[in-house]
C-alpha positions in Angstrom: 28.9 -45.5 0.3 29.5 -43.8 3.6 31.5 -41.0 1.9 28.6 -40.4 -0.5 26.2 -40.2 2.4 28.4 -37.8 4.3 28.7 -35.6 1.2 25.0 -35.5 0.7 24.4 -34.6 4.3 27.0 -31.9 4.2 25.5 -30.4 1.0 22.0 -30.5 2.5 23.2 -28.7 5.6 24.9 -26.0 3.5 21.7 -25.6 1.5 19.6 -25.2 4.6 22.0 -22.6 6.1 22.1 -20.6 2.8 18.3 -20.6 2.7 18.0 -19.4 6.4 20.6 -16.7 5.7 18.6 -15.5 2.7 15.4 -15.3 4.8 17.2 -13.4 7.6 18.8 -11.0 5.1 15.6 -10.3 3.3 13.7 -9.9 6.5 16.1 -7.2 7.9 16.2 -5.4 4.6 12.4 -5.3 4.3 12.1 -4.4 8.0 14.5 -1.5 7.6 12.6 -0.1 4.6 9.2 -0.4 6.3 10.5 1.3 9.5 11.7 4.2 7.4 8.4 4.3 5.5 6.5 4.2 8.7 8.5 7.1 10.1 7.8 9.1 7.0 4.1 8.4 7.3 4.1 9.4 11.0 5.8 12.7 10.0 3.1 13.3 7.3 0.3 12.7 9.9 2.0 15.1 12.3 2.4 17.8 9.6 -1.3 17.4 8.7 -2.3 17.6 12.4 -4.4 14.4 12.0 -6.8 13.9 14.9 -6.6 10.8 17.1 -9.9 9.5 15.6 -8.3 9.1 12.2 -5.3 7.4 13.9 -7.7 4.8 15.4 -9.3 4.2 12.0 -6.0 3.7 10.2 -4.9 1.3 13.0 -8.0 -0.8 12.6 -7.6 -1.0 8.8 -4.0 -2.1 9.3 -5.2 -4.7 11.8 -7.7 -6.0 9.2 -4.9 -6.3 6.6 -2.7 -8.1 9.1 -5.4 -10.7 9.8 -6.8 -11.2 6.3 -4.5 -9.9 3.6 -1.0 -10.7 4.9 -1.5 -14.5 5.3 -3.1 -14.7 1.8 -0.4 -12.7 0.0 2.7 -13.7 1.9 3.9 -16.1 -0.8 3.5 -13.6 -3.7 4.9 -10.3 -4.8 1.7 -8.6 -3.6 2.7 -9.6 -0.1 5.4 -6.9 -0.1 2.9 -4.2 -1.1 0.5 -5.3 1.7 3.4 -5.1 4.2 4.1 -1.5 3.2 0.3 -0.8 3.4 0.2 -2.2 6.9 3.3 -0.4 8.2 2.3 2.8 6.4 -1.1 2.9 8.0 0.4 2.1 11.5 3.0 4.8 11.0 0.3 7.3 9.9 -1.7 6.4 13.0 1.3 6.9 15.2 1.5 10.5 14.1 -1.2 11.8 16.5 0.3 9.7 19.3 3.7 11.3 18.9 2.1 14.8 18.7 0.4 14.1 22.1 3.7 13.2 23.8 5.7 15.9 22.1 3.2 18.4 23.7 4.7 17.5 27.0 7.4 20.0 28.3 9.9 17.1 28.1 8.2 15.3 25.3 11.2 15.1 23.0 13.1 13.4 25.8 10.3 10.9 26.4 10.0 10.1 22.7 13.7 9.7 22.1 14.2 7.6 25.3 11.4 5.3 24.2 12.9 5.1 20.7 16.4 4.4 22.2 15.2 1.7 24.5 13.3 0.0 21.7 16.4 0.1 19.5 18.7 -1.3 22.2 16.2 -4.0 23.1 15.8 -5.1 19.5 19.5 -5.2 18.8 20.3 -7.0 22.1 17.6 -9.6 21.8 18.0 -10.3 18.1 21.8 -10.3 18.5 21.6 -12.9 21.3 19.3 -15.1 19.3 21.6 -14.8 16.2 24.8 -15.6 18.1 23.5 -18.2 20.5 21.3 -19.9 17.8 19.1 -21.2 20.7 15.7 -22.5 20.0 13.1 -20.4 21.8 10.1 -22.2 20.4 9.1 -23.2 23.9 8.1 -19.6 24.5 5.4 -19.6 21.8 2.5 -20.8 23.9 3.3 -18.5 26.8 3.7 -15.5 24.5 0.4 -16.2 22.7 -1.6 -16.6 25.9 0.1 -13.5 27.4 -0.7 -11.3 24.4 -4.3 -12.5 24.4 -4.7 -11.6 28.1 -3.0 -8.2 27.6 -5.3 -7.5 24.6 -8.4 -8.3 26.6 -7.2 -6.1 29.4 -6.5 -3.3 27.0 -10.0 -3.5 25.7 -11.4 -3.4 29.2 -9.2 -0.3 29.9 -10.3 1.4 26.7 -14.0 0.7 27.3 -13.7 2.0 30.9 -12.1 5.2 29.7 -14.8 5.7 27.0 -17.6 5.4 29.5 -16.0 7.9 31.9 -14.4 5.5 34.3 -10.7 5.6 33.4 -8.4 3.0 35.0 -4.9 4.4 34.8 -3.4 1.6 36.9 -4.8 -1.0 34.5 -3.7 0.9 31.5 -0.1 1.1 32.8 -0.2 -2.6 33.7 -1.3 -3.4 30.1 1.6 -1.3 28.7 4.1 -3.0 31.0 2.7 -6.4 29.9 3.0 -5.6 26.3 6.5 -4.2 26.6 7.6 -7.4 28.4 5.8 -9.7 25.9 7.1 -7.9 22.9 10.7 -8.4 24.1 9.9 -12.1 24.3 8.3 -12.0 20.8 11.4 -10.4 19.3 13.6 -13.1 20.8 11.3 -15.9 19.7 10.7 -14.5 16.2 14.4 -14.1 15.5 15.1 -17.6 16.8 12.4 -18.9 14.4 14.2 -17.4 11.5 17.6 -18.6 12.6 16.5 -22.1 13.2 14.3 -22.5 10.2 10.9 -22.3 11.9 10.0 -19.3 9.8 10.9 -19.5 6.1 8.8 -16.6 4.7 10.5 -13.2 5.0 7.2 -11.3 4.5 5.6 -12.9 7.6 8.9 -12.6 9.5 9.1 -8.9 8.7 5.5 -8.2 9.7 6.0 -10.1 13.0 9.1 -8.2 13.9 7.6 -4.9 12.9 4.5 -5.4 15.0 6.6 -6.3 18.0 8.8 -3.2 17.6 5.7 -1.0 17.1 4.0 -2.4 20.2 7.2 -2.1 22.3 7.7 1.5 21.3 4.1 2.6 21.9 4.1 0.7 25.3 7.3 2.4 26.3 5.9 5.8 25.3 2.9 5.3 27.5 5.0 4.1 30.5 7.6 6.9 30.1 5.0 9.5 29.5 3.2 8.5 32.6 6.2 8.5 34.9 8.3 11.3 33.2 5.9 13.5 31.3 5.4 17.0 32.5 3.1 19.5 30.9 3.9 23.2 30.6 
C-alpha cells in the first residue's frame, strides 16, 4: 500500500515538473519571437519617421489590449495574436523614442548600453530564479504597490511637463523606481513560472515582456540624462 502511494506521489511530481517545464519553454519561445517582432516594428517606425504623438497613441492602444483583451483571450489561440498585437504596438511606439536618443552625439552608445544592461539583468535575474527555485511570491504586494506609486508619480510628472512646469528630478526618480521595480518583477515572474504559480504561458510572456520594455525605456531615460550629449 505504501509503495503504491509512493509511486503515485512520484508520478504526480514528475507530471507537475513536466507541465512547469512546458510553460517555461513556451514562455521563452514566445518571448523571443515577440522581442524580435517588437524590434522590427520599432525599426519600421524609425524608417517612417513617426512622430512622438503617434507613439503615444499606439502605446495607449497596447495598454488597452493589455487590460481588456489579454485576460479574456489568454486561454485560447487568439491570445497569441493579441500578444503579438500588444508587443508590435509597443515596439512601433518605441521607434520615435529611439530616434530621439539616437539624435544625441553619443546616442548609439546610450541605446546599446541600455540594451546591454537590460539583457544582463534579465539573464541574471531569471537565471537566479531558475537555478535557486526560490519562491519570491512574498514580493508581489510590494511590487504592485510600488508600480502603482511610480505610475501615479509618472502621471504627475507628465502633466507638469504638459502645462509648462517640467519636473526633471521627479521624472528621473520615476525612471529609477521603474528600473528597480522591473528587476523585481522579472525575478518574481520567473519564480512564479518555476514554482507553478503561473501556468499560462501567454500571461507569463506578456508579464516578462512588459517588465523588459519598462526596464529598457527607464534605463534609456536615466542614461540619456546622465550621459547624453547633443551635437
